[in-house]
ZAFI-13357 format. One record per residue: x, z, y of N, C-alpha, C in turn. Coordinates in steps of 0.02 Angstrom, whole numbers, padded with zeros to 5 digits, always signed. Example, Ala and Ser with C-alpha at 12.3 -4.5 7.8 and 13.67 -1.06 7.14 Angstrom:
! ZAFI-13357
+00660+00390-00284+00615+00390-00225+00660+00390-00165
+00642+00354-00112+00684+00357-00053+00645+00394+00002
//
This chain:
! ZAFI-13357
+02745+00778-00285+02773+00737-00231+02735+00672-00223
+02707+00645-00278+02672+00581-00274+02596+00587-00278
+02570+00648-00272+02499+00659-00282+02455+00613-00239
+02477+00600-00178+02435+00564-00131+02441+00488-00136
+02486+00464-00180+02494+00391-00182+02460+00359-00243
+02439+00400-00292+02407+00372-00351+02337+00346-00334
+02316+00294-00369+02247+00271-00362+02199+00325-00385
+02142+00330-00353+02093+00382-00369+02073+00380-00443
+02069+00320-00471+02046+00314-00540+02093+00348-00590
+02156+00358-00571+02203+00391-00617+02181+00462-00634
+02143+00493-00589+02118+00560-00602+02067+00561-00658
+02039+00502-00674+01988+00498-00726+02017+00481-00795
+02081+00466-00797+02112+00445-00860+02135+00506-00899
+02112+00510-00960+02130+00566-01004+02193+00550-01044
+02200+00585-01100+02259+00575-01142+02239+00587-01215
+02287+00582-01258+02276+00595-01329+02315+00659-01346
+02278+00713-01357+02308+00779-01364+02356+00783-01422
+02346+00742-01473+02390+00745-01532+02463+00737-01512
+02477+00693-01465+02546+00682-01445+02573+00741-01404
+02529+00774-01367+02550+00833-01330+02567+00891-01377
+02525+00900-01428+02537+00953-01477+02600+00937-01517
+02609+00873-01534+02670+00853-01569+02732+00870-01528
+02730+00857-01463+02787+00873-01420+02801+00947-01419
+02748+00988-01416+02756+01060-01416+02786+01083-01482
+02762+01053-01538+02788+01072-01603+02862+01053-01610
+02880+00995-01583+02950+00973-01586+02994+01020-01545
+02968+01044-01488+03006+01091-01447+03019+01156-01484
+02968+01180-01520+02976+01241-01559+03026+01231-01616
+03024+01172-01646+03072+01156-01700+03143+01155-01672
+03150+01130-01612+03217+01128-01581+03244+01199-01569
+03198+01247-01565+03219+01317-01556+03231+01351-01623
+03222+01313-01678+03235+01341-01744+03174+01364-01782
+03114+01355-01755+03052+01376-01788+03028+01322-01836
+03008+01342-01895+02981+01294-01944+02909+01278-01927
+02893+01214-01920+02825+01192-01905+02803+01142-01959
+02742+01152-01985+02713+01104-02031+02665+01060-01990
+02676+00995-01992+02639+00950-01948+02575+00924-01982
+02519+00951-01958+02454+00926-01979+02414+00901-01920
+02449+00886-01865+02416+00867-01803+02413+00792-01791
+02461+00755-01814+02467+00685-01795+02433+00640-01847
+02397+00589-01823+02361+00544-01867+02403+00485-01888
+02453+00498-01928+02499+00446-01949+02517+00453-02022
+02508+00400-02063+02529+00405-02133+02602+00425-02138
+02616+00470-02185+02685+00493-02193+02725+00448-02241
+02694+00395-02266+02727+00349-02311+02768+00297-02272
+02817+00269-02305+02854+00213-02277+02812+00150-02280
+02821+00105-02232+02790+00039-02237+02812+00007-02303
+02765-00022-02341+02784-00054-02405+02841-00104-02397
+02884-00105-02447+02946-00144-02444+02934-00218-02432
+02882-00247-02463+02870-00319-02454+02854-00336-02381
+02822-00288-02346+02804-00300-02276+02867-00295-02233
+02909-00245-02246+02972-00240-02209+03014-00303-02219
+03019-00325-02281+03058-00385-02295+03031-00446-02259
+02965-00450-02254+02935-00507-02219+02952-00504-02145
+02954-00445-02116+02973-00438-02046+03045-00457-02034
+03089-00435-02079+03160-00453-02074+03169-00528-02082
+03134-00556-02130+03139-00628-02142+03116-00667-02080
+03062-00643-02049+03037-00677-01989+03088-00675-01933
+03122-00619-01925+03174-00614-01874+03230-00664-01888
+03250-00667-01950+03304-00713-01969+03284-00786-01962
+03218-00798-01967+03193-00867-01961+03177-00887-01889
+03190-00841-01842+03182-00859-01772+03116-00837-01740
+03079-00794-01772+03017-00770-01741+03033-00714-01690
+03067-00734-01638+03091-00687-01587+03071-00709-01517
+03022-00753-01513+03002-00781-01448+02928-00769-01435
+02905-00792-01377+02834-00787-01361+02791-00821-01414
+02729-00796-01420+02678-00830-01460+02619-00842-01415
+02570-00881-01436+02508-00886-01397+02478-00816-01386
+02447-00805-01330+02421-00738-01314+02376-00708-01368
+02331-00748-01398+02288-00718-01449+02320-00713-01518
+02382-00737-01524+02417-00731-01588+02437-00797-01618
+02483-00794-01667+02504-00854-01703+02445-00884-01741
+02435-00949-01737+02377-00981-01769+02372-00965-01844
+02429-00966-01879+02425-00955-01951+02409-00882-01968
+02428-00836-01924+02412-00765-01936+02339-00752-01919
+02315-00783-01866+02243-00777-01850+02201-00805-01907
+02224-00859-01937+02187-00887-01994+02186-00839-02053
+02243-00808-02067+02247-00760-02122+02200-00701-02110
+02201-00675-02048+02157-00619-02032+02084-00639-02038
+02067-00699-02016+01998-00723-02021+01975-00726-02094
+02019-00752-02137+02002-00755-02209+01993-00686-02238
+02038-00640-02220+02033-00571-02245+01968-00538-02220
+01955-00545-02154+01896-00513-02125+01831-00540-02155
+01830-00604-02171+01771-00633-02202+01756-00599-02268
+01809-00585-02306+01800-00550-02370+01783-00476-02360
+01819-00443-02316+01814-00371-02308+01750-00350-02271
+01731-00388-02220+01675-00367-02178+01608-00396-02200
+01610-00446-02243+01547-00475-02268+01513-00523-02221
+01552-00552-02174+01525-00600-02127+01581-00650-02110
+01564-00713-02100+01616-00764-02091+01648-00760-02022
+01714-00766-02021+01752-00770-01958+01797-00831-01959
+01802-00863-01901+01849-00918-01891+01911-00890-01855
+01968-00925-01861+02029-00902-01826+02020-00892-01751
+01977-00934-01720+01967-00929-01648+01929-00866-01628
+01903-00830-01678+01867-00768-01664+01911-00707-01676
+01976-00718-01683+02025-00665-01694+02073-00661-01634
+02084-00601-01609+02135-00590-01557+02182-00535-01583
+02246-00552-01588+02297-00505-01612+02327-00469-01553
+02332-00403-01559+02357-00362-01503+02407-00311-01530
+02447-00281-01485+02497-00232-01507+02467-00163-01520
+02438-00155-01580+02404-00093-01598+02329-00100-01591
+02293-00049-01613+02220-00052-01608+02193-00035-01539
+02227+00010-01503+02201+00034-01439+02187-00022-01388
+02229-00075-01383+02212-00127-01334+02143-00157-01343
+02118-00161-01404+02051-00188-01414+01999-00144-01381
+02005-00078-01389+01955-00034-01357+01964-00035-01281
+02027-00036-01258+02041-00036-01186+02016-00102-01155
+02034-00157-01186+02015-00222-01158+01939-00233-01161
+01908-00210-01215+01835-00218-01221+01800-00182-01165
+01819-00119-01154+01786-00079-01101+01802-00108-01033
+01864-00129-01023+01885-00159-00959+01847-00223-00945
+01836-00264-00997+01804-00329-00988+01729-00325-00980
+01697-00273-01006+01624-00271-01009+01591-00221-00962
+01626-00167-00946+01592-00110-00913+01605-00110-00838
+01551-00116-00800+01553-00109-00728+01542-00036-00709
+01563-00017-00648+01548+00051-00626+01473+00066-00631
+01457+00122-00663+01387+00141-00671+01356+00119-00737
+01386+00070-00770+01361+00051-00836+01370+00109-00886
+01322+00116-00931+01325+00171-00979+01355+00148-01045
+01398+00190-01072+01430+00177-01137+01417+00237-01182
+01385+00226-01238+01372+00279-01286+01429+00281-01335
+01456+00341-01346+01515+00348-01389+01509+00411-01431
+01540+00413-01490+01535+00472-01534+01574+00530-01506
+01545+00590-01512+01577+00651-01488+01560+00708-01536
+01609+00737-01572+01680+00724-01567+01699+00654-01592
+01747+00625-01558+01770+00558-01574+01839+00547-01546
+01866+00488-01559+01933+00472-01535+01934+00478-01459
+01979+00519-01431+01974+00537-01359+01984+00479-01311
+02016+00425-01333+02028+00369-01287+01964+00332-01269
+01912+00337-01312+01848+00307-01293+01825+00334-01225
+01816+00399-01222+01790+00431-01161+01838+00421-01103
+01903+00425-01117+01953+00417-01065+01947+00350-01029
+01943+00296-01067+01941+00230-01036+01874+00216-01003
+01820+00241-01032+01754+00234-01000+01757+00264-00930
+01783+00324-00925+01788+00358-00860+01835+00321-00813
+01889+00294-00841+01939+00260-00800+01910+00200-00764
+01867+00162-00798+01839+00101-00767+01778+00116-00725
+01757+00180-00722+01699+00197-00682+01633+00193-00718
+01635+00185-00784+01573+00186-00822+01547+00256-00830
+01486+00262-00855+01457+00327-00870+01463+00340-00944
+01504+00389-00962+01514+00406-01033+01456+00447-01058
+01420+00421-01108+01361+00455-01136+01378+00479-01207
+01391+00544-01216+01412+00568-01282+01355+00569-01332
+01369+00545-01392+01322+00548-01448+01347+00601-01496
+01314+00659-01500+01340+00714-01542+01344+00694-01615
+01401+00711-01645+01412+00700-01717+01413+00769-01749
+01364+00784-01791+01353+00852-01814+01368+00860-01889
+01395+00919-01904+01412+00937-01973+01350+00935-02018
+01294+00959-01992+01233+00963-02033+01208+00894-02054
+01232+00842-02021+01215+00773-02040+01274+00739-02075
+01315+00779-02107+01376+00754-02141+01421+00715-02095
+01422+00735-02032+01463+00703-01980+01447+00629-01973
+01382+00612-01981+01357+00545-01966+01313+00551-01904
+01310+00498-01865+01267+00501-01806+01194+00503-01827
+01152+00532-01784+01081+00534-01794+01050+00474-01758
+01022+00427-01796+00997+00366-01765+00940+00380-01717
+00898+00429-01733+00843+00446-01687+00871+00474-01622
+00923+00513-01626+00955+00540-01565+00986+00483-01525
+01017+00436-01559+01045+00378-01526+00991+00340-01488
+00933+00332-01518+00879+00295-01486+00860+00327-01420
+00863+00394-01417+00845+00428-01356+00896+00423-01301
+00957+00400-01317+01010+00393-01267+01013+00323-01236
+00982+00275-01268+00984+00206-01243+00938+00198-01182
+00966+00169-01130+00927+00156-01069+00940+00083-01047
+00905+00060-00996+00918-00008-00971+00990-00017-00946
+01026+00039-00932+01094+00034-00909+01146+00034-00965
+01123+00041-01027+01170+00043-01083+01202-00025-01092
+01268-00028-01087+01304-00091-01094+01341-00095-01161
+01365-00038-01186+01409-00038-01244+01394+00023-01287
+01396+00013-01353+01390+00067-01402+01453+00066-01444
+01486+00123-01450+01547+00128-01491+01531+00163-01556
+01548+00132-01611+01541+00161-01678+01610+00169-01709
+01618+00221-01750+01681+00231-01785+01666+00257-01855
+01675+00215-01904+01661+00234-01973+01707+00195-02020
+01744+00231-02062+01756+00303-02066+01784+00330-02000
+01769+00394-01987+01780+00420-01920+01841+00465-01914
+01870+00461-01855+01919+00509-01831+01883+00549-01777
+01877+00616-01782+01917+00662-01823+01883+00688-01886
+01821+00668-01899+01781+00704-01949+01787+00678-02020
+01806+00614-02028+01806+00583-02094+01737+00561-02116
+01687+00565-02071+01620+00545-02089+01614+00469-02097
+01569+00448-02141+01558+00377-02155+01483+00362-02148
+01467+00313-02107+01397+00293-02099+01374+00257-02162
+01311+00269-02181+01284+00236-02240+01258+00166-02222
+01244+00127-02273+01215+00061-02261+01147+00067-02226
+01109+00119-02242+01045+00130-02209+01056+00147-02136
+01106+00189-02121+01122+00204-02052+01136+00141-02012
+01180+00099-02040+01201+00038-02005+01142-00008-01994
+01099-00015-02044+01040-00057-02037+00994-00033-01982
+00984+00033-01978+00940+00061-01927+00971+00055-01858
+01037+00063-01853+01070+00054-01788+01062-00018-01764
+01072-00065-01810+01065-00135-01792+00994-00150-01768
+00944-00123-01803+00875-00133-01782+00863-00105-01712
+00898-00050-01697+00888-00016-01633+00917-00055-01574
+00975-00086-01583+01009-00118-01526+00998-00194-01523
+00976-00222-01578+00967-00295-01579+00920-00319-01524
+00941-00370-01487+00899-00399-01436+00899-00362-01370
+00942-00311-01362+00942-00272-01301+01004-00284-01257
+01041-00337-01272+01102-00353-01233+01152-00296-01232
+01156-00261-01289+01205-00207-01297+01259-00232-01345
+01321-00229-01322+01377-00247-01366+01398-00185-01405
+01415-00195-01468+01439-00141-01511+01514-00149-01521
+01552-00097-01505+01623-00095-01522+01629-00054-01586
+01644-00088-01641+01647-00055-01706+01719-00042-01725
+01740+00020-01720+01808+00040-01736+01811+00052-01812
+01840+00004-01847+01841+00006-01921+01912+00011-01948
+01955+00045-01910+02026+00049-01928+02038+00086-01994
+01990+00128-02015+01999+00167-02077+01958+00141-02135
+01932+00080-02130+01883+00058-02180+01912+00046-02250
+01978+00048-02257+02008+00042-02323+02027+00110-02352
+02019+00163-02312+02039+00230-02334+01975+00270-02346
+01945+00260-02405+01882+00292-02423+01886+00318-02494
+01840+00365-02509+01843+00400-02573+01773+00407-02604
+01773+00426-02667+01712+00444-02703+01658+00389-02701
+01681+00327-02704+01634+00271-02705+01604+00252-02638
+01628+00283-02584+01602+00264-02517+01619+00191-02502
+01570+00157-02473+01580+00086-02456+01559+00074-02383
+01608+00075-02339+01591+00063-02268+01557-00005-02259
+01507-00006-02216+01470-00067-02201+01481-00085-02129
+01498-00147-02115+01508-00169-02046+01442-00191-02015
+01428-00166-01955+01367-00186-01920+01368-00261-01903
+01428-00291-01901+01433-00362-01886+01398-00405-01938
+01393-00378-01999+01362-00416-02054+01286-00411-02053
+01258-00370-02009+01185-00366-02004+01157-00427-01969
+01097-00448-01987+01068-00508-01956+01068-00504-01879
+01095-00556-01849+01094-00561-01776+01145-00519-01740
+01190-00484-01777+01235-00437-01745+01306-00462-01738
+01326-00514-01773+01396-00535-01769+01417-00552-01698
+01376-00590-01662+01395-00612-01595+01397-00554-01546
+01363-00499-01562+01359-00441-01517+01403-00384-01539
+01448-00398-01586+01492-00346-01611+01565-00366-01601
+01605-00319-01577+01677-00327-01575+01706-00277-01625
+01740-00302-01675+01770-00258-01726+01842-00244-01707
+01860-00181-01707+01930-00160-01698+01958-00143-01766
+02014-00174-01783+02047-00159-01848+02122-00168-01839
+02159-00153-01891+02232-00159-01885+02268-00138-01948
+02331-00125-01941+02375-00115-01998+02407-00046-02001
+02401-00008-01947+02436+00056-01941+02419+00104-01997
+02355+00111-02013+02333+00162-02060+02338+00138-02133
+02310+00080-02147+02309+00056-02216+02378+00041-02243
+02422+00015-02201+02488-00007-02225+02545+00035-02195
+02529+00093-02166+02581+00137-02138+02626+00098-02090
+02595+00064-02043+02632+00022-01996+02623+00045-01923
+02617+00110-01912+02604+00135-01844+02656+00111-01794
+02720+00111-01813+02773+00092-01767+02781+00017-01757
+02747-00023-01797+02751-00096-01789+02707-00120-01731
+02658-00080-01711+02611-00097-01657+02580-00165-01668
+02533-00166-01715+02498-00228-01732+02426-00212-01752
+02380-00242-01715+02309-00235-01729+02273-00298-01709
+02208-00297-01714+02170-00357-01696+02097-00341-01683
+02064-00387-01649+01992-00384-01638+01959-00445-01666
+01898-00436-01689+01856-00491-01713+01795-00495-01668
+01781-00555-01641+01728-00559-01590+01708-00632-01578
+01653-00641-01543+01630-00708-01523+01685-00743-01483
+01688-00809-01488+01742-00846-01455+01744-00835-01380
+01686-00830-01348+01686-00819-01276+01717-00752-01258
+01703-00702-01299+01734-00636-01289+01808-00640-01304
+01827-00676-01357+01897-00683-01376+01938-00714-01319
+01909-00762-01285+01944-00794-01229+01959-00743-01173
+01911-00698-01161+01920-00648-01108+01971-00595-01129
+01969-00575-01192+02017-00525-01216+02087-00555-01216
+02093-00619-01234+02158-00653-01230+02182-00658-01158
+02136-00666-01112+02154-00668-01041+02184-00601-01019
+02156-00547-01044+02184-00481-01029+02252-00471-01062
+02261-00501-01120+02327-00499-01153+02379-00534-01109
+02362-00592-01083+02408-00629-01040+02429-00587-00980
+02381-00551-00953+02394-00512-00892+02428-00445-00905
+02433-00426-00968+02463-00360-00983+02525-00366-01027
+02517-00390-01088+02571-00391-01136+02601-00460-01149
+02571-00512-01122+02588-00582-01137+02568-00600-01208
+02596-00564-01257+02580-00578-01327+02604-00520-01369
+02585-00521-01433+02609-00472-01482+02672-00499-01514
+02720-00456-01529+02784-00477-01557+02774-00522-01618
+02810-00578-01618+02801-00628-01671+02818-00602-01740
+02873-00565-01746+02894-00544-01813+02846-00492-01842
+02814-00452-01799+02765-00404-01825+02703-00440-01851
+02686-00496-01818+02629-00535-01842+02643-00564-01911
+02704-00587-01922+02720-00615-01988+02722-00559-02041
+02745-00500-02021+02742-00443-02068+02670-00426-02085
+02626-00428-02035+02556-00414-02047+02524-00466-02092
+02544-00528-02085+02519-00580-02128+02537-00565-02201
+02598-00543-02213+02619-00523-02280+02579-00463-02305
+02563-00417-02260+02523-00359-02280+02457-00380-02311
+02425-00430-02281+02359-00452-02306+02363-00498-02366
+02417-00537-02371+02421-00586-02426+02463-00563-02484
+02504-00513-02474+02548-00489-02528+02512-00439-02573
+02549-00408-02618+02520-00359-02664+02491-00299-02627
+02436-00273-02653+02401-00218-02621+02412-00151-02657
+02455-00150-02707+02462-00090-02747+02488-00031-02707
+02533-00042-02658+02559+00013-02618+02504+00043-02575
+02463+00001-02544+02408+00026-02503+02358+00066-02545
+02344+00040-02605+02297+00075-02649+02326+00141-02674
+02392+00143-02685+02424+00205-02707+02421+00257-02652
+02428+00236-02589+02422+00282-02533+02354+00315-02532
+02301+00275-02541+02233+00303-02540+02223+00352-02597
+02249+00336-02656+02244+00382-02712+02279+00449-02697
+02336+00445-02665+02372+00506-02647+02335+00544-02592
+02307+00508-02544+02267+00541-02493+02208+00579-02524
+02175+00549-02573+02119+00582-02605+02141+00647-02639
+02198+00645-02672+02225+00706-02704+02237+00760-02651
+02267+00741-02596+02281+00788-02543+02217+00814-02510
+02168+00769-02502+02104+00790-02473+02074+00847-02514
+02073+00839-02580+02042+00889-02622+02079+00955-02618
+02145+00952-02614+02185+01013-02609+02171+01050-02544
+02170+01013-02488+02161+01046-02423+02090+01071-02414
+02040+01033-02439+01970+01056-02433+01959+01119-02474
+01982+01118-02537+01974+01177-02579+02011+01237-02550
+02071+01225-02524+02110+01280-02495+02077+01309-02433
+02051+01267-02389+02018+01292-02329+01955+01331-02345
+01917+01306-02394+01855+01341-02413+01868+01408-02447
+01929+01420-02468+01945+01485-02498+01965+01537-02447
+01971+01517-02383+01991+01563-02330+01929+01591-02296
+01920+01657-02297+01861+01686-02264+01858+01667-02190
+01797+01647-02169+01787+01628-02099+01794+01554-02087
+01816+01516-02137+01823+01443-02131+01782+01408-02185
+01746+01357-02166+01712+01313-02213+01731+01241-02198
+01732+01199-02249+01755+01130-02238+01718+01081-02281
+01687+01032-02249+01655+00976-02285+01709+00933-02318
+01690+00900-02373+01735+00853-02406+01724+00783-02378
+01770+00758-02336+01758+00694-02303+01761+00635-02351
+01726+00582-02334+01724+00522-02376+01773+00469-02353
+01806+00479-02295+01852+00428-02271+01904+00457-02224
+01951+00415-02204+02009+00431-02162+02056+00479-02197
+02101+00513-02159+02143+00564-02190+02142+00627-02148
+02081+00646-02127+02072+00706-02087+02018+00750-02118
+02025+00816-02108+01970+00862-02120+01953+00895-02054
+01890+00917-02049+01865+00945-01986+01830+01011-02002
+01869+01062-02020+01838+01125-02042+01803+01163-01987
+01750+01197-02007+01712+01242-01963+01748+01309-01960
+01768+01330-01899+01806+01392-01892+01768+01444-01851
+01702+01435-01845+01662+01480-01803+01663+01551-01828
+01674+01560-01893+01674+01627-01922+01735+01668-01905
+01784+01639-01870+01846+01675-01854+01844+01709-01787
+01795+01692-01746+01789+01727-01682+01834+01702-01627
+01869+01647-01638+01911+01617-01586+01883+01549-01567
+01897+01527-01506+01879+01459-01487+01927+01411-01523
+01910+01348-01522+01952+01298-01555+02022+01296-01526
+02026+01298-01459+02092+01296-01427+02132+01360-01441
+02097+01417-01443+02131+01479-01459+02160+01478-01529
+02122+01451-01576+02146+01448-01645+02203+01399-01652
+02199+01342-01617+02254+01294-01618+02319+01327-01596
+02317+01364-01540+02376+01398-01515+02399+01453-01562
+02352+01490-01590+02368+01545-01635+02404+01520-01697
+02379+01466-01726+02410+01440-01787+02480+01412-01774
+02489+01382-01716+02555+01356-01699+02605+01413-01692
+02586+01465-01655+02632+01519-01641+02640+01567-01700
+02585+01583-01733+02587+01635-01785+02603+01607-01853
+02574+01549-01870+02581+01522-01937+02631+01465-01941
+02651+01437-01883+02695+01379-01886+02661+01317-01913
+02596+01312-01899+02557+01254-01921+02529+01219-01859
+02546+01156-01852+02521+01116-01795+02456+01082-01815
+02403+01099-01780+02337+01070-01791+02307+01053-01723
+02249+01022-01723+02217+01003-01661+02150+01037-01652
+02138+01063-01593+02073+01091-01575+02019+01038-01581
+01961+01057-01606+01906+01009-01609+01887+00982-01542
+01899+01022-01489+01881+01000-01421+01929+00947-01394
+01984+00934-01430+02027+00878-01411+01990+00812-01421
+01933+00815-01457+01895+00755-01473+01826+00756-01439
+01818+00802-01390+01755+00806-01354+01723+00875-01359
+01676+00887-01314+01647+00954-01309+01609+00974-01372
+01583+00926-01409+01546+00943-01470+01592+00960-01529
+01657+00959-01515+01705+00980-01566+01720+01054-01564
+01690+01090-01517+01700+01163-01514+01677+01195-01579
+01718+01242-01603+01702+01276-01666+01733+01242-01727
+01774+01191-01714+01806+01154-01769+01881+01143-01754
+01916+01124-01806+01987+01108-01801+01998+01043-01838
+02043+01001-01814+02060+00941-01853+02129+00950-01884
+02131+00939-01950+02193+00941-01986+02203+00873-02020
+02262+00844-02012+02279+00782-02047+02313+00800-02113
+02290+00769-02167+02324+00781-02231+02371+00722-02248
+02395+00689-02196+02448+00639-02204+02515+00675-02206
+02522+00718-02255+02583+00756-02266+02588+00770-02341
+02645+00794-02363+02656+00804-02435+02612+00860-02462
+02598+00858-02527+02561+00912-02559+02597+00978-02549
+02662+00978-02555+02701+01039-02546+02690+01069-02477
+02692+01027-02425+02682+01052-02357+02610+01073-02345
+02562+01037-02374+02492+01057-02366+02480+01125-02398
+02506+01135-02458+02497+01199-02492+02530+01256-02453
+02589+01242-02425+02624+01292-02386+02584+01308-02322
+02557+01256-02291+02517+01266-02231+02455+01308-02246
+02423+01295-02302+02364+01334-02321+02381+01408-02330
+02438+01421-02361+02460+01490-02371+02472+01524-02303
+02505+01488-02258+02519+01516-02192+02455+01527-02151
+02408+01480-02155+02345+01488-02120+02307+01548-02147
+02304+01553-02214+02268+01609-02245+02298+01676-02224
+02365+01680-02223+02398+01743-02204+02384+01760-02131
+02388+01710-02087+02376+01721-02016+02304+01742-02003
+02257+01709-02037+02187+01724-02027+02171+01794-02053
+02202+01814-02108+02192+01881-02136+02213+01933-02086
+02270+01922-02054+02295+01969-02003+02248+01969-01943
+02222+01910-01926+02176+01904-01870+02112+01944-01882
+02085+01939-01942+02022+01972-01959+02032+02047-01966
//
């Protein structure tokens, strides 16, 4: 009924398939079908108690009103201090913009920088909102293939071949969603050498940089010589501290960029909720044992799901170094990624995501989140194995 009244650009806006699959799984559960959820990228742990208490305390102390658009000064200062330690480069509070979740940083960055026709290089398979927003603003989305044979790290030489005079923005994600790949220090150094001095801004999505295994050490491109002013770091609290529902994230960037991102905040959200900012401040300054325990448990689950998937004929799976996802190769099963996603939901009662939900180069793969209990992961593996056996 309203097809003819929407702005043309709405036809270019994509979605995040995980929420669509979650809705389908919930509908099947409502019909009485048991579904094991491995589709949604959300820690299954409760937010640590000290953070919840800080949020409650903030509410009781009156943090229920507007804040400055870029965030409470004391929380921006805390984030700047944390980022200086974590990222290996100095940040001032004025270089921090607090937003409701991580997505506004990618949305605002693309909105603020990309004109129609400007080229944006982004990882594919990668977080689907990158491509969605690039297309929405009229930019040219230039996919950078992320391949299994390169341990799901980008190929710097291939990246070099994609850069043109029209390249305005490069998006990096390490540790990565959906693959769990982690760029090495050598990778980051070579990327910095490639883009330095070319008026290319880097959007570095580092939301998973605390969820790493086996000695992996994510390196921020902002710490490379000459790159801080040309890098916007996206980070937040949803993954590390199991705070997805609190909607709290932030960007780190040059002050001139921060002023523009804050301007977009004024025009959209006004500000981020005050009490969530105080809870986030406690997350960074309080004890870290709960966050570290989550990572240890994720590592245990990672090993279980990788070993289990590799035991199923027709499936092979790399052992990721970061995030809480695996990206198994399912080409040996003879089904497309979307066909297998549907088959596992209907036949096995396992909700997973097609690799193509993350871009065309995800064909032949499936994304499974191991942000679920060991018991459920083991049950899911049994169900997948049984379904695949029947399929073969």
